[in-house]
C-alpha positions in Angstrom: 4.1 -3.4 9.0 4.4 -3.8 12.8 7.4 -6.0 13.8 7.2 -5.9 17.6 5.4 -8.6 19.6 3.4 -5.9 21.3 2.6 -2.3 20.5 5.0 0.3 22.0 3.7 3.2 24.1 2.4 6.1 22.1 5.1 8.4 23.6 8.4 6.5 23.3 11.9 7.1 21.9 12.7 5.5 18.6 15.5 5.9 16.0 14.6 6.0 12.2 16.8 4.2 9.8 16.3 5.0 6.1 17.7 3.5 2.9 17.2 4.7 -0.7 18.3 3.0 -3.8 17.7 3.1 -7.6 17.6 -0.4 -9.1 15.4 0.4 -12.2 13.8 3.4 -14.0 11.4 4.9 -12.9 11.4 3.3 -9.5 13.0 5.1 -6.6 12.5 2.6 -3.7 13.1 3.4 -0.1 12.9 1.4 3.2 12.5 2.7 6.7 12.7 1.1 10.1 11.8 2.3 13.6 14.2 1.0 16.2 13.5 1.2 19.9 15.9 2.0 22.7 16.8 -1.7 23.0 17.8 -1.9 19.3 14.8 -3.9 18.3 12.6 -3.2 15.3 9.2 -1.7 16.2 7.9 -1.4 12.6 9.2 -1.2 9.0 7.9 0.2 5.7 8.9 0.0 2.1 7.9 2.8 -0.4 7.9 2.3 -4.1 8.4 6.0 -5.1 8.4 6.8 -8.8 10.1 9.4 -11.0 7.3 11.6 -12.4 7.2 14.0 -15.3 5.8 17.2 -13.8 4.3 18.4 -17.1 2.2 15.3 -17.7 2.1 13.9 -14.1 2.9 10.5 -15.6 5.8 8.2 -15.1 9.0 9.6 -16.5 11.0 7.8 -19.2 13.8 10.4 -18.8 17.0 8.3 -18.4 19.2 11.3 -18.2 17.3 12.7 -15.2 17.4 9.3 -13.6 21.2 9.1 -14.1 21.5 12.6 -12.4 19.7 11.2 -9.4 21.7 8.0 -9.5 25.1 9.6 -9.3 24.8 11.0 -5.8 23.0 7.9 -4.6 25.8 5.7 -5.8 28.4 8.0 -4.2 26.6 7.9 -0.8 26.6 4.1 -0.9 30.1 3.8 -2.2 29.1 2.3 -5.5 30.5 4.8 -8.0 32.7 2.0 -9.6 30.9 -1.3 -10.2 32.7 -4.3 -8.8 31.8 -7.8 -7.5 30.7 -6.4 -4.1 28.6 -3.5 -5.3 26.9 -5.7 -8.0 26.0 -8.3 -5.4 24.5 -5.6 -3.2 22.4 -4.2 -6.1 21.2 -7.8 -6.9 20.2 -8.3 -3.3 18.3 -5.0 -3.1 16.4 -5.8 -6.4 15.4 -9.2 -4.9 13.9 -7.5 -1.9 11.4 -5.7 -4.2 10.1 -8.9 -5.7 7.3 -10.8 -3.9 8.7 -10.5 -0.3 5.4 -11.8 1.1 4.4 -15.4 2.2 2.1 -17.4 -0.1 -1.3 -18.3 1.4 -2.2 -20.8 -1.3 -5.6 -19.3 -2.1 -7.0 -16.0 -3.5 -8.2 -13.2 -1.2 -11.8 -14.3 -0.3 -13.9 -11.6 1.3 -17.2 -12.5 2.9 -18.6 -8.9 3.3 -19.0 -5.8 1.2 -19.5 -2.3 2.5 -19.7 1.1 0.8 -18.2 4.3 2.2 -17.2 7.8 1.1 -14.3 10.2 1.5 -13.5 13.7 0.2 -9.8 14.5 -0.2 -8.8 17.6 1.9 -5.9 19.9 1.0 -3.9 18.7 3.9 -3.8 15.2 2.4 -1.9 16.2 -0.8 1.4 17.6 -1.9 1.7 20.2 -4.8 1.6 17.4 -7.4 -1.9 16.1 -6.2 -0.3 13.0 -4.7 -1.6 11.9 -1.3 1.1 11.7 1.4 1.8 8.0 2.1 0.9 8.2 5.8 -2.5 9.8 5.0 -3.6 6.7 3.1 -4.2 4.7 6.2 -6.3 7.5 7.6 -8.3 7.7 4.4 -9.2 4.0 4.8 -10.2 4.5 8.4 -12.6 7.4 7.5 -14.0 5.3 4.7 -14.6 2.4 7.1 -16.3 4.6 9.7 -18.4 6.3 7.0 -19.8 2.9 6.0 -21.0 2.3 9.6 -18.3 -0.3 10.4 -15.8 -0.2 13.3 -13.2 -2.8 12.5 -10.7 -0.1 11.7 -10.5 0.8 15.4 -8.2 -2.1 15.9 -4.5 -1.5 15.4 -3.4 -1.4 11.7 -0.8 -4.2 11.7 0.0 -4.3 8.0 -0.8 -2.0 5.0 -0.2 -1.9 1.3 -1.2 0.8 -1.2 -1.2 1.4 -4.9 -1.7 5.0 -6.2 -3.4 4.6 -9.5 -4.3 8.2 -10.3 -3.8 11.8 -9.0 -5.9 12.7 -6.0 -6.5 16.5 -6.0 -8.1 18.3 -3.0 -11.8 18.3 -3.2 -12.0 15.0 -5.0 -15.0 12.9 -3.9 -14.2 9.2 -3.5 -16.6 6.3 -3.2 -15.0 3.5 -1.1 -15.8 -0.1 -2.0 -14.7 -2.2 0.9 -14.2 -6.0 0.7 -13.7 -7.6 4.1 -12.4 -11.1 5.1 -13.8 -11.6 8.6 -11.3 -12.3 11.4 -10.8 -16.0 12.0 -9.1 -16.6 15.4 -8.0 -20.1 14.3 -6.1 -18.7 11.3 -4.9 -15.1 11.9 -7.4 -13.3 14.1 -7.2 -10.1 12.1 -9.8 -8.4 9.9 -8.3 -8.2 6.4 -9.8 -5.5 4.0 -9.4 -4.5 0.4 -10.3 -0.9 -0.3 -11.1 0.3 -3.8 -11.7 4.0 -4.2 -13.8 5.2 -7.2 -13.9 8.8 -8.4 -17.3 10.1 -7.5 -19.1 11.1 -10.7 -16.7 9.3 -12.9 -18.1 5.8 -13.2 -15.6 3.0 -13.2 -12.5 5.1 -12.6 -10.2 4.0 -9.8 -7.9 6.5 -8.0 -6.6 4.4 -5.1 -6.5 0.8 -4.1 -5.2 -0.4 -0.7 -5.1 -3.5 1.5 -5.1 -3.3 5.3 -5.0 -5.8 8.2 -6.7 -4.6 11.5 -6.0 -6.4 14.7 -4.7 -10.0 15.0 -1.3 -11.2 16.0 2.0 -9.3 16.0 4.1 -8.9 14.0 1.6 -8.0 11.2 1.9 -9.6 7.8 0.3 -9.7 4.3 0.0 -12.6 1.9 1.3 -12.5 -1.6 -2.2 -13.1 -3.0 -3.5 -10.1 -1.0 -0.8 -7.8 -2.4 -1.5 -9.1 -5.9 -5.2 -8.1 -5.6 -4.2 -4.5 -5.2 -4.0 -3.5 -8.9 -5.9 -1.4 -11.4 -7.4 -4.3 -13.3 -8.8 -6.0 -10.3 -10.0 -2.7 -8.8 -12.0 -1.8 -11.9 -13.5 -5.2 -12.0 -14.6 -4.9 -8.4 -16.1 -1.5 -9.0 -18.1 -3.0 -11.9 -19.3 -5.8 -9.6 -20.3 -3.3 -6.9 -22.1 -0.8 -9.2 -23.6 -3.0 -11.9 -23.9 -6.4 -10.2 -21.7 -8.0 -12.8 -18.1 -9.1 -12.3 -15.6 -10.8 -14.6 -13.0 -12.3 -12.4 -9.5 -11.1 -13.3 -8.0 -14.0 -11.2 -6.9 -11.9 -8.2 -10.0 -12.2 -5.9 -12.6 -14.9 -5.0 -16.1 -13.4 -4.4 -17.9 -16.8 -4.1 -18.6 -16.4 -0.4 -19.3 -12.6 -0.5 -22.5 -11.3 1.2 -23.6 -7.7 0.5 -24.4 -5.8 3.7 
C-alpha cells in the first residue's frame, strides 16, 4: 500500500526495511517498508509466505522443518530464550496479522462486470510454479486492458492477493473482473476484485486479488474487501459469471451489478 501523500519520482533513492517472523505453522510472514531520504514511509507491504512441501506442492505440516527455520530466526531477533519481553513482541506481531484493515460497514458492492484473459509467461513464475508476488499486479493490469478497460492506468494505491493454486507457465486464465466505480464523495478510487479461472477447467480458481486504482493517498483497503478475496467467494463469482446463477457466500453484494 502507498503511504506517502504524493507519489515519489520514479527515479529516487529509498531504503528497504524488511522483517521476517514465524508466529504459526505454516505461515512465514514478512513485512517490508520503503523509506525515502527524509526518513518517511513511501509504501509498505505484508507478505503471507507459506511453508510448502515440494513433493506435493501443498502446505507443509512438517513441524521439525518449521523448527529448523525458527531457530535462526529467533537468534537474529534475540528471542532464543522466551521471557516476558520476547513473548510480548510475539503477541504484538501475531496481532498485526489479524484484520489490520478498517471496517467499511457493508459488503463489497461492484456495479460493473468485465471479462479479460491472461496467459502466464515463464518470467512470471519461480521453479515451484508460484507467481512472483510483484508480478500479480501486472497480471491484473493486463487482464483489465484485455477486457477493453483503462481504469488500471491509474496508480495502484492498494493491493491484496490470495494464491489459491499453482500457476505454471503457459496456463491460460480467464479474468472475471468486478468493479466498484470511483465515487469522489467517498474515496475517489476504482476498486476491483479479480477472479482468475483456469481456461478449460470450468469453475477452478487459481488466483484472486483486490486492487484500488487512483483515489487519495495513502491507499487503503477495507476489511470487507479483503474478506471477499477467498476461494469460496471466487468460485461462487465464477459460477455467476459463467452460468448466470450465484449463491451468495456472504462476502460480496451483487445487487447493483450491471454486466458490460
